[in-house]
N, C-alpha and C positions, 0 to 999 in steps of 0.2 A: 137413750137419746142419741141419734145418729149425728155424725159430723160430716158436713158436706165438704168434699174435696174441691178446692178451688184451683183452677188452672191459671197460669200467667199468660201474658200476651204472646210469647213465643209459642207456647203450646196451642193457644187459640189459632194462631196462623197455621200451624202444622195440621190441626184438625180440618181447617178450611182447605188446605192444599190436598189432603187425603180425600176429602169429600169430592172434590172435582176430579181427582184421579179415578175414584170409584165410578163417577158418573160418565166420564169421557174416555177413560183408559189412559195408560201412561203416555201414549203418543198423541193424545188429545189435549194435553196440558203442557205446553212448551214455554220455557222461560218464565215460569211462574214468578210474579213479583208482588210483594206486599207494599202498598203505598201508604197505609196507615193502620194503626191499631189504637183503639180507645176503649176505656173501661168505664161503664156507668155503675158506680158504687151502689146507688139506690136500687136499680133494677137487677144488679149482679149479672150484667151481660156485656160481652165484648162486641165491639163493632170492628170488623176487619174489612178494609178495602184492598182490593187486589186486582191484578190483571194477568192475562196470559194469552198466548197465541193458540188457537185451536189446531192449527197445522203449521208445519215449518214454512209453508209457502203463503200463509195468511198475510195480507198486507197490513192489517191493523190488529192491535190487542183488543180483547174483550175485557171489560172492567165490571166488577161485581162488588156489592156491599153485602156482607154476610154477618148476621148476628149469631153469636155463640153464647149459650148459657155458661155460667161459671163452672159447671161440671163437665163441659165439653160437648153437650148436645147442640146440634145446629138448630137455631130457632127460625131463621128465614134467610133466603137467598134472593137478592134482587140484582138483575142485570142493569147496569147503567145505560141510559139512553143518550145518544149523541145528537 
């Protein structure tokens, strides 16, 4: 019987940051900021809300809500609308 390795909130936020760096490159994720981390015990999923500037000259941060499974897999990524 396998034991599922569960991550903590800090690790979930790190997975999210790494996900965006893989998507946009190191210079496409500037001043990455986590604004919230919550865990749903029933679903075993982390909700990470975060924001970052896509370029150093960008006037506004882009904000996202990312769901992360307790084993570190990204479940969904939703860009916040303003």
